[in-house]
N, C-alpha and C positions, 0 to 999 in steps of 0.2 A: 504493500500500500504506500509506504513512504517513497519507494522508487517511482511509483506512478505519479505521486504528487509532485515530486521534484522534476520529473520529465515534463509534466504539464506546466509547471512554473517556468521552466527553461523555454518551452515553446511560446508561452505568453510573453516573456521578456524579449525573446527574439523578434516576435511580431511587433511589439512596441518600439523596439530599436529600429526595425526596418521601415516603419511608417513615420519615423522622425520624432517620436515622443522623448527618447533619450536626449536628443539634441535640444529640444525645446525646454526640457526640464533643467538640463545642466546650465543653460544660458539664462534662466529665469531669475527674477528677484527672489522668488520663493527659495531657490537653491542657494542664492547668495547669502541668505540669512541663516544658513545651516552649515554645520561642520561635520565632515565625515572623518572619523578616526579609525584607521586601519590597525588591526592587531595581528601580529605574527608570533610564533613561538620558535620553532627550529627551522634552519635551512640546512639541508642535508650535506654532510661531508662526503657521504658515499650513497647508501641505499636506505637511509632512514625514512624517506617519504614513501617508499614501498612497504616498509614495515608498519608505519603509523601515519597514514595520510591525513589524519585529523590534526596531528601535532606538527608535522613537518611538510615543507614544500621543497622542491628542487631549486637549484640555482637558476635553471632555465625558466621555471615558472615565475620566480621573483623578478627576473630580468623582463619577462613579458609584462608583468604588472606595472613595473616602473616605466617601461617603454610606452604603455598606454597612457599613463599619467602625463608623460612628457608630450606625447603626440596630441593629446586632447587638451593641452594647456591648463592642466590643473595646477593650482597654486599650493605647493607643499610647504607648509610653515612649521617652524618649531612649535612644540606643544604649548609652551607657556605663552608665546605671542598669540597663537591662534585662539586660545581660550580667553585671553584678555580681550581680543577683538570680537570674539563671539558675544561676550556679555556687554560690550560697548556698542554693538551693532555696527562694527566697522570692518567686517570681514571682506577680503577681496572675493571676486567671483570664483566659483568652483574650488573652494578651500578644502584641503585634506591635511591630516597629520598621519605620520607613520610611527607605530609603536611596536616594540618587541618585548614580550614577557620573559622573565626568568633570568636572562643574561647568559645564554649558553655560549660555550667557546666557539661554536660554529658562526655566531654573529661576527666575531672578529675576522675569521678566515674566509667566510662565504658572503655574508650580507654586507658588511661595511665597505668592502672594495666596490661592490656594485652600486651602493648608495652614493658613494663619493664620486663615482664616474658620472652619475646622473646629476650630481649636485644637490641631492635631497637630504635634508636633516632628518634625524630619527631620535626617538626616545627609547632608552632601554630601562625597563622596570626590573631592577636587579634584586634577586634574593641572594643573600650573602654567605650563608653558612658554608656551602660547598666551595666557595671561592678559595678558601684557605685550606681545603682538604685535598684538592687535586686528585679526586677519584670520581668515576662515573656516579651519577645519582642512582642509588640502589634500585628502586622500583623500575626505573627505565632500563637500566643495564640488565636486570634479571629478565624482563620481557623481551629485550632485544636478543640476548643470547639464546633464549628459547625459540625465537623466530628464526635465527640464523643456524639452527642446529644442523649438524651433519648426521647425527644419529637420533632416533626417535624415543629411545627408552631412557627414562630418568629414574634412578634408584634412590629411594628416600633414606635407607639406613645410613649411608655414608654422609648424608646431608643434614637430616633433622632427626635421625634416630628412629623413625617409624619403620615398621616392616611393610612397606608399600613400594610399588613402582607404578610409573605413569607412562602411558603411550601418548606421546606428544603429537602424534598424527591425528589424534582425536581431540577436537577443540574443547570439549567439556573436560577431558582429562588434563589437557594443558592448562586450562583455567584453574582447575582444582590444584594442580601442582604449583602454579604461580602463587595463589593465595595461601597455600599451606607453607611455602617457604617464607612468604612475607609474615605470616602469623608466628612462625617459629622465631624469626629475627626479632619481632616485637615482644613476644613472650619472654625471650631470653635477654631482652634489653641489650642486644649486641651493639658494640661500638661501630662507628662508620667503617673502620678498618676490618673488623670482623665480618661485617656485612659484605664488604668488598671481597674478602676471602671466600665467603659463601657463594657469591656470584662466580668467582673463578672456579670453584669446585663444580658448580653446575656446568660451566663452559667446558671444563675438561671432560666431564662425562659425555657431553654432547658433541665433542669434536670441534669446538669453536676456539679460534686462536685469540685468547683474551689479552695476550701481550700486544697484539695488533690493535685491539680496541683501546688499550691504554696509550699506545704510541701515538695514535691519531687523535687522541683526546675526544673520542666519540662520547656524547652524553655527559660531558663535563661542563661546569660553569667557567666563566671567565676568571682568570687569575687576577689578583690585585694589580699587578703590573699592566695587564691588558686593559683593565678598567681605567687605570690612570691614563694610558696611552689613548684610548678611545675618547675619553673626556677632553684631553688636550687637543684632539683632532676635531672637536666640536660636537661630538655625540652627547646627548643629554642623558645623564644617569639619574634615575629616580627610584622611589620607594616601592618595595614589594614584600616586605617583612623579612626577617633574618632567616627563618627556617621554613618559609613557604607555608605558613599557617595563619589562620584567623581565629584565635581562641575566643570563646564567648565570655571569658572572664576578663573584666576590664584591665586588671593589673597585668595579666599575661599578654593581653593584646597590646597594651602600651609598651611593655618591655620588648615585644617583637619589633615594634616600630623604632624604638630608641636604639636597640642593638643594630638594626638595619641602617638607620640614619648615621650612627656613629661610624660605622665602617665605610659607608659611602663618603662621608666627610674625610676620613683618613685616606681613602684611595684617590679622591678627586680634588680635595680642598674646597668643595662647594657644598652648599646646604640644600638638600633636596626637599621639595615641598609638595610634589605631586605623587600620587599613590595609585596603585593598581591592586584590586582585591585578588589574592591568590585563588586560582581555579574559578574565579568569577563569583565567589561566594560572599554575600554581604547581607547584613541585618540592620534594622533601623537603629539599634542601640550603638552601632559602630560610628554613626555620624558625629555625635557629641564627643566621642573618644578621639576621633580624627581631628576635630576642631581643637580639642584640648592639646593636641600635639602639633598644632600649627600646620596642619595639612590643608592645602588650598583646594585641591581637586582630587577626585578618585574616579577611575574608570572601571567599568564592568565588562562582562562578556555578553551583555544583552545586545541583540542586534538593533541598529537604528542609527539615525543621524541626530546630532545635538542641535538644539536651538537655544536662544538666550533665556528661554523659560525652563530649560532642563536644569534640575538641581546639580550643583557643581560636584557633589559627592556621589552622583549616579549617572555619570556620562556613559552613553552607549558606544559600542564599537562594532565594526565588522570584523569578525574573526575569520581571516582568510586561511585557506588550507588547500591541499591537493584535491579535495573533493569539490571545491567550488569551481564552476565553469567560468569561462571568460565573460559570457553574457550575464551571469549572476553577479560577478565582480563589478562589471560596468553598471549594472542596475543599481547597486548600492552606491557607487560613486555619484551617479546622477541624482540619486534620491528616489528614483521610481520604485525600487524594491521596498523602501520603507512604507510605501502606500499600499502594498499588497500584503495579504495574510502570510505570516511566516512563523515557523517554530522557534522557540527559544534556543539559543546556542547551547550545545553541550559543554559543560565545564571541562577545561583542559587540565589534565593532572600530570604533574611531574613525577609523582611517586617518591618524593624526597622524604 
């Protein structure tokens, strides 16, 4: 059913584009008063977009998106400037911001060079805990090596002590294996390095070269030096919590923000004031806590375009991915898609 609805939506958007509605909308005063904020997560170093197309896009897809922005004369502004101009009703025509969540290493080696070539600014919402660990994010790495497996059988006794084995060719068994290993790591309160050793043990059983994963820095966050370099080159580094969590306890929530902000200040020498909700999860009580920490804006993963009436702590974004067709992407840029029925975006999870 979902596939049929998406196909119908694409056909509708294609028809609207062909009869000139996209052009009329993008050139209108209606669109001029709106800001489209694009959201990305990972840009593949290798084959990550094949493994997780909801989280990763290829470099070629990113290049195509940026080429469309350039060809259609969209004004790509830095986030802070765009939001100020949104609320003062002084946006230029066809205004867009580009944001990247989490701050993966692939941003430095894949996304940043393409953005610089096009002359487009971008904001990185950085979660900082794994910046100083220099290991792949546990949940992502576990899922990735299970996907890349050369052998299908995973034995539990050597991993988590259970007398079980899983056939990873069966999706339900692979899912059970994944969550069983995650639960074991959580129950045992394993350190980040013990979790990494657990992923290595899984990779060895499945015939995956984990040393190559480490060498290429797949699924790792930016290092502090990389963050500093990107900031010096003009990329905007902003808040995303320290451990990629949004605790419902006020004290813990504020500590996550403060730990995150302190490290970003250490890395960049700048004071971040813009925030992105991890996995797109937000609650009404967060707003006062964010204001209490001098956070000016917060972006969600809710699809939409922002107007001057949009609450500053509930800014919508288009979460772009390998699953989004070119016509769907253009529909959101023009604003046409925001006027059509659409499903909420699925929360993106890093598994940290």
